[in-house]
C-alpha positions in Angstrom: 4.9 -3.7 21.2 3.5 -6.8 19.4 2.0 -7.1 15.9 -1.6 -8.0 15.8 -3.0 -10.7 13.5 -4.4 -8.3 11.0 -0.9 -7.0 10.3 0.1 -10.6 9.4 -2.9 -11.0 7.1 -1.9 -7.7 5.4 1.6 -9.0 4.9 0.3 -12.2 3.3 -2.0 -10.3 1.1 0.7 -7.9 -0.1 3.0 -10.8 -0.7 0.7 -12.2 -3.4 -0.5 -8.9 -4.9 0.3 -8.4 -8.5 0.9 -5.0 -10.1 -2.0 -5.6 -12.5 -4.5 -6.4 -9.7 -3.2 -3.5 -7.6 -4.1 -1.0 -10.4 -7.4 -2.5 -11.4 -9.0 -3.7 -8.1 -11.3 -1.8 -5.9 -9.1 0.3 -3.7 -8.7 -1.5 -0.4 -9.0 1.5 1.9 -10.1 -0.4 5.0 -7.4 -3.0 4.7 -4.7 -0.4 4.3 -5.8 1.9 7.1 -6.5 -0.7 9.8 -3.3 -1.2 11.8 -1.4 1.4 9.8 1.1 4.0 10.8 -0.1 7.6 10.3 2.6 10.3 9.7 1.5 13.9 9.2 4.1 16.5 8.0 6.1 13.5 6.9 8.1 15.0 4.0 10.1 12.0 2.7 11.3 10.7 6.0 12.0 6.9 5.8 12.7 6.4 9.5 9.2 5.0 10.4 9.6 2.3 7.8 13.2 1.6 8.9 12.3 1.4 12.6 8.9 -0.2 12.5 8.7 -2.1 9.2 8.5 -5.4 11.0 5.6 -4.3 13.1 3.6 -2.3 10.6 3.3 -3.0 6.9 1.0 -0.1 5.9 2.3 3.5 6.1 0.2 6.6 5.5 2.3 9.7 4.9 0.7 13.2 4.7 2.4 16.4 3.7 0.9 19.4 1.9 4.3 20.9 1.0 5.2 18.1 -1.5 4.0 17.9 -5.1 3.4 14.8 -7.2 6.5 15.6 -9.1 8.5 15.9 -5.8 7.2 12.5 -4.8 7.9 10.8 -8.1 11.4 12.2 -8.1 12.1 11.1 -4.5 10.9 7.5 -5.2 12.8 7.3 -8.4 16.1 8.8 -7.2 16.2 7.7 -3.5 13.3 5.4 -2.6 13.8 3.0 0.3 17.1 1.2 0.6 16.8 -2.5 -0.3 13.4 -2.1 -1.9 11.9 -1.6 -5.4 8.5 -0.4 -6.5 6.1 -3.3 -7.1 3.0 -1.3 -7.9 1.9 2.3 -8.2 -1.6 3.8 -8.4 -3.2 7.2 -8.2 -6.1 7.3 -5.7 -9.1 9.6 -5.9 -11.0 11.2 -2.9 -14.0 9.0 -3.4 -11.9 5.9 -3.0 -10.4 7.2 0.3 -13.7 8.4 1.8 -16.5 6.3 0.1 -19.0 7.5 2.7 -18.0 11.1 2.6 -16.9 13.1 5.6 -17.7 16.3 7.5 -14.7 18.3 8.8 -14.5 19.0 12.5 -13.1 22.5 12.9 -10.8 23.9 15.6 -12.2 25.6 18.6 -12.7 29.4 18.3 -9.7 29.9 20.6 -7.4 28.2 18.0 -8.2 30.7 15.3 -8.8 29.8 11.7 -11.2 27.1 10.5 -9.7 23.9 9.3 -7.7 24.7 6.2 -5.0 23.2 4.0 -2.4 25.9 4.5 -1.0 28.7 2.4 1.9 26.5 1.2 -0.3 23.6 0.0 0.1 22.3 -3.5 -2.6 20.6 -5.6 -4.1 17.8 -3.5 -3.3 14.2 -4.7 -2.9 10.7 -3.3 -0.6 8.0 -4.6 -0.4 4.4 -3.4 2.8 2.4 -3.7 3.6 -1.2 -2.8 7.4 -1.7 -2.2 9.0 -5.1 -2.4 12.3 -6.2 -0.9 15.1 -6.9 -3.3 15.8 -10.6 -3.9 18.5 -12.0 -1.6 17.9 -9.4 1.2 17.4 -10.9 4.6 14.4 -10.4 7.0 16.6 -7.9 8.9 16.2 -5.5 6.0 12.4 -5.3 6.8 9.2 -6.9 5.6 9.0 -8.7 2.3 6.6 -6.0 1.1 5.0 -2.9 2.5 2.3 -0.3 1.5 2.9 3.4 1.3 -0.1 5.8 0.8 1.2 9.4 0.3 -1.3 12.3 0.4 -0.7 15.9 -0.4 -3.2 17.2 2.3 -3.5 18.8 5.7 -2.5 16.4 8.5 -5.6 17.1 10.6 -8.1 17.0 7.8 -6.6 13.8 6.4 -6.8 12.0 9.7 -10.5 13.0 10.1 -11.3 12.0 6.5 -9.4 8.7 6.5 -9.9 7.3 10.0 -13.0 9.0 11.4 -15.1 8.6 8.3 -14.0 5.0 7.8 -14.5 4.2 11.6 -10.8 3.1 11.9 -7.8 3.9 13.9 -4.1 3.8 13.1 -1.9 1.4 15.1 0.8 4.1 15.5 0.9 7.9 15.0 4.3 9.5 14.2 5.0 13.1 15.2 8.6 13.7 14.3 9.0 16.9 12.3 5.6 18.7 12.6 6.7 21.9 10.9 5.3 24.3 13.5 6.5 27.9 13.0 8.9 28.3 10.1 7.7 24.9 8.7 4.3 26.6 7.8 2.2 24.3 9.9 -0.9 26.2 11.1 -1.3 24.1 14.3 1.0 22.3 16.7 0.7 18.5 16.3 2.7 17.8 19.4 0.4 20.0 21.7 -1.9 17.7 23.6 -4.7 20.3 23.8 -4.8 21.3 20.1 -7.0 19.9 17.4 -4.7 17.2 16.1 -4.2 15.5 19.5 -7.9 15.9 20.3 -8.9 14.3 17.0 -6.5 11.4 17.4 -7.2 10.7 21.1 -11.0 11.3 20.7 -11.4 9.0 17.7 -14.5 6.9 18.4 -12.6 3.9 17.0 -10.0 4.3 19.8 -6.6 5.9 20.2 -3.5 4.4 18.6 -1.4 1.8 20.4 1.7 3.9 20.2 3.4 7.2 19.3 6.6 7.6 17.4 7.9 10.9 18.6 
C-alpha cells in the first residue's frame, strides 16, 4: 500500500500548524477526512497509529462507550508513546457536517432504526494533533498526526462524516467491534449488515484497505 500525495500535503500542513491556529481556524473537516483511517468501536486502541502512522496521518476514532473524561484521562495518563499533544480542540456537530445529513436506516430485517445504543454517553467530538518528541527517529512514526475522537455510533458517524461530505476514508479498521457483550447493536464485520453496506456503497468510493 502506498501513500497518496494528499497524505503528504496533510503531513506538511500539520508540521507547520500552531496550537493557536488549530484552535481559532475554521475546522478543516475535508482535509482531515480525506485519506483518513476510520475506526469504529475503537476504545483507546493505539495499534492503527502504530501500524499505519507512516501511511496515514489522520485518524478518526469513534466509540459511544467512552466519555470526554475517559478520553482526557487516557490522553493525559497514557497517550501515544513517543508523542505529546500539540493542540486540542472541541468540535461541534455543525463543524463536522456543515451541509447537514440524513441518516440511512437499517433494513427492516435488521431490526431497530439507526440508534446510538443504550450504553452511549453524551455525544462529543475532540480533535487532537500529536507531535513526535524531539530526538525521536522516523521509525517512531510521522512527525505529527491528527486524531479526531467522537462519542457516537459507528454507522451513524460514518454516514454523517463521509457520506455528507462526499468523501471516503483511505482505510477502515474493524478490530474489536463489540458485538454481543460489547453492546454493539450491529455486526461491523458482517458483509451484509448496514456498516459494510454503508462503507462499500459510499458514492465517493470504497476504502483502499481494511485493517481487520
